[in-house]
C-alpha positions as a printed NumPy array, in Angstrom:
array([[  7.584, -46.534, -41.902],
       [  6.613, -44.333, -39.166],
       [  6.3  , -44.735, -35.872],
       [  2.243, -45.195, -35.959],
       [  2.401, -47.989, -37.996],
       [  4.997, -49.92 , -36.265],
       [  3.265, -49.364, -32.713],
       [  0.292, -50.981, -34.756],
       [  1.666, -53.737, -36.291],
       [  3.844, -54.798, -33.013],
       [ -0.234, -54.398, -31.   ],
       [ -1.762, -56.279, -33.406],
       [  0.967, -59.087, -33.582],
       [  1.121, -59.201, -29.936],
       [ -2.223, -60.075, -29.654],
       [ -2.317, -62.382, -32.419],
       [  0.626, -64.506, -31.1  ],
       [ -1.717, -64.592, -27.355],
       [ -4.138, -65.717, -28.409],
       [ -2.567, -68.25 , -30.28 ],
       [ -0.25 , -69.078, -27.853],
       [ -3.75 , -69.788, -25.225],
       [ -5.182, -71.758, -27.899],
       [ -1.824, -74.072, -28.105],
       [ -0.791, -73.748, -24.667],
       [ -4.795, -75.436, -23.693],
       [ -4.247, -77.75 , -26.972],
       [ -0.691, -79.143, -25.82 ],
       [ -1.802, -79.571, -21.945],
       [ -5.34 , -81.057, -22.937],
       [ -3.26 , -83.809, -25.003],
       [ -0.907, -84.206, -21.98 ],
       [ -3.607, -84.782, -19.846],
       [ -2.968, -82.141, -16.676],
       [ -6.615, -81.92 , -14.754],
       [ -7.318, -78.628, -15.287],
       [ -7.228, -78.004, -19.309],
       [ -9.243, -81.576, -19.667],
       [-12.169, -80.429, -17.134],
       [-11.593, -77.164, -18.742],
       [-12.175, -78.957, -22.02 ],
       [-15.23 , -81.249, -19.915],
       [-16.308, -78.509, -19.365],
       [-18.078, -77.157, -23.029],
       [-21.046, -78.654, -24.568],
       [-19.78 , -79.991, -27.456],
       [-23.717, -80.454, -29.093],
       [-24.565, -76.809, -28.104],
       [-20.966, -76.101, -30.663],
       [-21.974, -78.659, -33.715],
       [-25.695, -77.032, -33.9  ],
       [-23.661, -73.127, -33.682],
       [-23.295, -73.021, -38.269],
       [-27.465, -74.383, -38.47 ],
       [-28.464, -71.401, -35.765],
       [-30.543, -68.815, -38.076],
       [-27.582, -65.927, -36.748],
       [-24.709, -67.697, -37.94 ],
       [-24.617, -65.872, -42.307],
       [-25.21 , -63.284, -40.402],
       [-22.74 , -63.417, -37.447],
       [-20.133, -64.705, -40.351],
       [-20.587, -62.034, -42.893],
       [-20.323, -59.951, -40.137],
       [-16.507, -61.464, -38.423],
       [-15.534, -61.194, -43.175],
       [-16.01 , -58.089, -43.824],
       [-14.4  , -57.085, -40.19 ],
       [-11.533, -58.669, -41.484],
       [-11.139, -56.958, -44.828],
       [-11.921, -54.032, -43.404],
       [ -9.296, -54.498, -40.721],
       [ -6.754, -56.452, -43.099],
       [ -7.079, -53.441, -45.949],
       [ -6.376, -50.58 , -43.499],
       [ -3.271, -52.263, -41.801],
       [ -2.169, -52.623, -45.641],
       [ -2.826, -49.512, -46.513],
       [ -0.729, -47.823, -43.699],
       [  2.033, -50.445, -44.816],
       [  2.178, -49.61 , -47.428],
       [  1.344, -45.777, -48.223],
       [  5.532, -44.257, -48.532],
       [  7.024, -42.176, -46.17 ],
       [  7.773, -39.188, -48.06 ],
       [  8.469, -36.286, -46.766],
       [  7.732, -32.118, -47.277],
       [ 10.174, -29.893, -46.594],
       [ 12.36 , -29.465, -43.91 ],
       [ 12.564, -26.03 , -42.529],
       [ 16.301, -25.274, -41.534],
       [ 16.61 , -21.671, -40.565],
       [ 13.019, -20.225, -38.708],
       [ 12.731, -16.518, -39.01 ],
       [ 12.192, -14.417, -35.983],
       [  8.743, -15.648, -34.169],
       [  7.325, -11.986, -34.825],
       [  8.054, -12.64 , -38.495],
       [  6.357, -15.692, -39.156],
       [  6.765, -15.801, -43.268],
       [ 10.489, -15.664, -43.076],
       [ 11.059, -19.047, -42.321],
       [ 13.876, -21.389, -44.425],
       [ 12.45 , -24.645, -45.925],
       [ 14.677, -27.086, -48.007],
       [ 13.168, -29.389, -49.722],
       [ 15.195, -33.169, -49.606],
       [ 13.993, -34.384, -52.868],
       [ 16.335, -33.002, -54.776],
       [ 19.26 , -33.161, -51.555],
       [ 19.108, -37.196, -51.924],
       [ 19.232, -37.527, -55.371],
       [ 22.201, -34.705, -55.514],
       [ 23.679, -37.388, -52.774],
       [ 22.601, -39.644, -55.143],
       [ 24.442, -38.364, -58.153],
       [ 28.023, -37.549, -55.788],
       [ 27.069, -41.949, -55.082],
       [ 27.328, -42.375, -59.121],
       [ 30.617, -41.45 , -59.692],
       [ 32.685, -43.189, -57.284],
       [ 34.464, -46.183, -58.539],
       [ 32.965, -49.243, -59.056],
       [ 29.428, -47.49 , -58.629],
       [ 26.825, -49.417, -61.14 ],
       [ 23.607, -48.45 , -60.373],
       [ 22.386, -45.611, -58.15 ],
       [ 18.189, -44.378, -55.974],
       [ 17.799, -42.282, -54.263],
       [ 14.579, -41.315, -52.055],
       [ 14.545, -38.308, -49.211],
       [ 11.839, -40.459, -46.586],
       [ 10.136, -40.461, -42.648],
       [ 11.704, -43.584, -40.842],
       [  9.764, -43.443, -37.266],
       [  9.576, -39.561, -37.077],
       [ 12.898, -38.261, -38.067],
       [ 13.768, -37.272, -42.178],
       [ 16.081, -39.444, -43.369],
       [ 18.163, -39.007, -47.348],
       [ 18.507, -42.827, -48.917],
       [ 20.546, -43.583, -51.067],
       [ 20.898, -47.314, -51.882],
       [ 24.091, -48.176, -54.337],
       [ 24.741, -51.088, -56.021],
       [ 28.159, -52.19 , -56.832],
       [ 30.77 , -54.156, -58.386],
       [ 31.489, -56.57 , -56.332],
       [ 35.181, -55.819, -56.442],
       [ 35.348, -52.555, -55.642],
       [ 36.772, -51.095, -51.707],
       [ 34.372, -51.775, -49.243],
       [ 36.683, -49.439, -46.958],
       [ 37.275, -46.268, -49.643],
       [ 33.318, -45.976, -50.492],
       [ 32.675, -46.621, -46.616],
       [ 35.207, -43.699, -45.855],
       [ 33.808, -41.793, -49.177],
       [ 29.772, -42.41 , -48.011],
       [ 30.751, -41.065, -44.399],
       [ 32.398, -37.914, -46.167],
       [ 29.657, -37.592, -48.651],
       [ 26.7  , -37.563, -45.608],
       [ 28.795, -34.535, -43.512],
       [ 28.755, -32.477, -45.646],
       [ 24.787, -33.227, -46.121],
       [ 24.506, -32.467, -42.384],
       [ 26.836, -29.694, -43.192],
       [ 24.434, -27.945, -45.498],
       [ 21.339, -28.82 , -43.059],
       [ 22.623, -27.597, -40.024],
       [ 21.116, -28.238, -37.023],
       [ 18.247, -30.081, -39.2  ],
       [ 17.146, -33.361, -37.935],
       [ 18.114, -35.195, -40.882],
       [ 20.083, -38.802, -40.852],
       [ 21.38 , -39.807, -44.098],
       [ 21.398, -43.136, -45.058],
       [ 23.449, -45.036, -47.706],
       [ 22.248, -48.447, -48.415],
       [ 25.138, -50.791, -50.379],
       [ 24.294, -53.662, -52.699],
       [ 27.499, -56.003, -53.865],
       [ 26.568, -57.4  , -57.282],
       [ 27.334, -61.238, -57.581],
       [ 30.935, -62.261, -58.552]])
């Protein structure tokens, strides 16, 4: 997930949470008989509120609200479902005067290579790999499903050694390696 997506998600949740908390606080204080809450509720014109659905403009406002909510919900869904695939990673920038001498690496094959190395370890059943952008940091993510009797400490040492070798293959490049271990049920 990109940083911008997580900020948008958090703002939407914060706004919805504040509105719900304000409504809950008003309902709770009214039910407890707090004078200020009772005064707010008594100031409302109940006849005008119950007459709103009979107004000529009500279907239009309702339709516009539904369309806006549908578009906003679809936009949030799309930005959250969009995969954060990485592009090539610049590893060795060329001299400033020569713009065509940059060296970049495609991270997808590196993730597949790391997965192949991990699949050769004892007890590993399946391996999936991907290169993605996780909040602005290029990440090689490998998900390993292993036998429940695997020596987790030994697997962790091997995975850390392989992660260090990936970091050595990309000197100075801001790339993280993430190995997720899932154990099959016993």
